[in-house]
N, C-alpha and C positions, 0 to 999 in steps of 0.2 A: 347691471349684470356682469359687465366686464370686470368691475372693481371686486365683485364677489369671487370670481374664479381666477382672474389675473390681474396684475398690477403693472403699470409701466415701470420698466427696470432701467433700460439703457446700458447694460453691462457690455454689450457688444456694439454700442453706438445706437443712433436713433432707431426706434421701432421695436426693439426687443422687449420682451415681457417676462415677468416671473409669476409662477403659480402661487396661489394663496393656500392657506391651510385647508379649506374645504376641498379644493381640487386635488391637493396632495393626498387627503383621506381617500378620495375616490380612486385614485391611482393605486394606493395601497390595497384597496379592496379588490381591484382588478388583478393584482399580483397574486393575492391569495386564491382568487378564483381560477387563474391560470394553472396554478399548482394542483388544485383539486381536479380540474379538467384533465390534466396530464395523467393523473393517477387513474381516473376513471377510464380514460381512452386505453391506456395501457392494460388495465385489468380486463376490459372488454375484449381487446384484440387478442391478448395472450391467454386469457382465461386462467389466470394464476390466482394463488391465494391472496387474501387481503393482507396478510403479514408481509408479503413481498412488496405490495403496493406501498405500505407503511414505510418499509425500508427505503423505497425509491424516493418518497417525500423527504425522509430524514436526510438522505445523502444529497438530494437536490438542494435542500435548505442549507446544508452544511457547505456545499460547493459555492452557493451564492454568497454566504457569509465570508468564506475564505477569499473569493474573488473581490468582494467589496473591500476587505482589509487590504489585500495586496494592491488594489487599484489606488489606494491612498499613498502608497510608497512609489513616488514618481521620480524618474531620473530627470525628466523635463516635461514642461507643459507647452502647448502651443496656444497662441492667442485666441483663436476661434474654436477651441475645443480639440480634444485629442491629446494624448500623452503617452510616453513610454512608461509602463508600470512594471512592477515585479511579477511577471508571468500571470497576471490576473485572469486573462482569457482562457488559460489552460484548464482551470478548474471547471469551467463551464463546458468546455469541449469534452472533458472526461465523462460528464453525465451522459452525453449523447452516445459516446463510444460504449459505455457500460449498458445502457438501457434502450438504445435505439433512437430513431429520429423523433418519435412522438413526444417522449418525455424530454428529449434533448432540446428540441425547439421550444417547448413550453417553458422549460427552465431558463433558457437563454432569453426568451422574450421577457420573462419576469425579471431577470437580471438587468435587461436594458431599461425597464421601467424603474427599477431600484436606482440605477445610475442617474436617471433623469430626475428622480425625487431628490437625490442628493444635491443637485444643482439645477433647479427647475426653471432655467432661463431659455427662452426660444423665441423665434420670429413668428412662425405660423404653425398651425396644427400639422400640415403635411411635412414640413421640415422636421417637426419633432418626431413624427412617426418614422421618417426615413432614418434619422440620426440615432434613435434609441430602440424602440421595439423591433424594427426591421433590421438595422445594422447589427445590433448585438444579438437579435434572434437568429441571425444567420450563423452564429457560432454553433447552433444546434445541428447544423448540416454535418457535423462530426458523427452524428448518429447513422448516417448512411454508410459509414465504414465499421459498423458494429460487428465485432468478432472477425474482422478481416485482418490478414497479415499486415503488420505495420499500421494497423488501424488507428493507434493512438496518434502517431505522427501525421499520417495522411489526413486523419479527421481534423486534427488541429489546424493544419495548413488550409484545408477546405473551409473551415469556419472563418479563419482570418481572411481568406480571399473573399468569402461572401460579405463579411463586414466591410471589406475594402470597396467592393462594388457599390453597396448601398451608400456608403459614406461619400464615394466619388460622385454618384449621381446627385446627392444632396449639395455637394460643393458646386457642381455645375449649375444647378437650378437655382439655388438660394444664395450662394456666396460668390457668384461670378464677378461681382463688382469689386471684390478684393483682389482680383487678379492684376498683376502688374501691367502697366500700359503696353500693348503690343503682344501680350501673352494670351494664348487661347485659353478660355476658362476650363476646358477639359484637361489640357496640359498642366494647368495651375492646380486643379483639384487632384489629379493623379499624384503630382509631386508632393502636395500637402499631406494626403493620406499616407503615402509611402514613407514620408519622413518620420512617422511615429510607429506605423504598423510593422514595417520591415525590421527595424531595430529591435522591437519587442519580440517578433517572431524568432529572430536569430538568437536572441538571449534566451528565450524559452526553450528552443531546440537544444541549445548548449547545456542549459541547466538540467533538463530531463534526460540528457544523454549520460550523465554521470551515473556510474553503476549503483551507488547507494540510493540515489533518487529512484532509479528504475526498479530496484528491489522494493522500496517502500510503496511504490505505486502498485506494483503486482501484489503486495501483501494486502493493501486496502482493497483493491479490486476483487480479491477472492472474497472478502467479507461483504462487499457491496452487491455481488451478483449471486451469492449462494442462496438457495432456497430454504 
């Protein structure tokens, strides 16, 4: 059964595994289901027209696609996962800011599963859940800043902080053995996660602060939220 769903990979050292094609197909189905659930929940709570729900799905899918493309443009990679990318997380946090936490979190979780499918190597299921659907799903916390002043910036930072928390927990629980001798696993994990999340957050804030970028985001936002 293990050979059907996972195979021994060893990419991170002894004990790591890689998903097989059948298990990847299951994850892909879950991604599609999450987007459908997000649309249904949003429609039920807001009682809006189906056309708007369709628009939410379209923009969510576009955000995931843009985030995936930008995540492939890396300034540097870390050996146990994590990298500084070209503002990839920002596109996901925008969905939360535009449509609220329900659609935002569902889209972010779907994005986390997409990231996992792109490189499906893991140690255990709990580690995979922490590092992908939970850590990336936290980007949807931006939805709690929906329509608030400076909500784009605050929502983005909240999402990054949420991802940082889950990634740090994963580092302490599952990767403590990689900490240098004499260094506390929590301190090691905090430093490790900060080494790629903080630079990308600073880069993102710098990029989106440019007036042309701000105007472009505002223009797209008007189209995304209009009924």
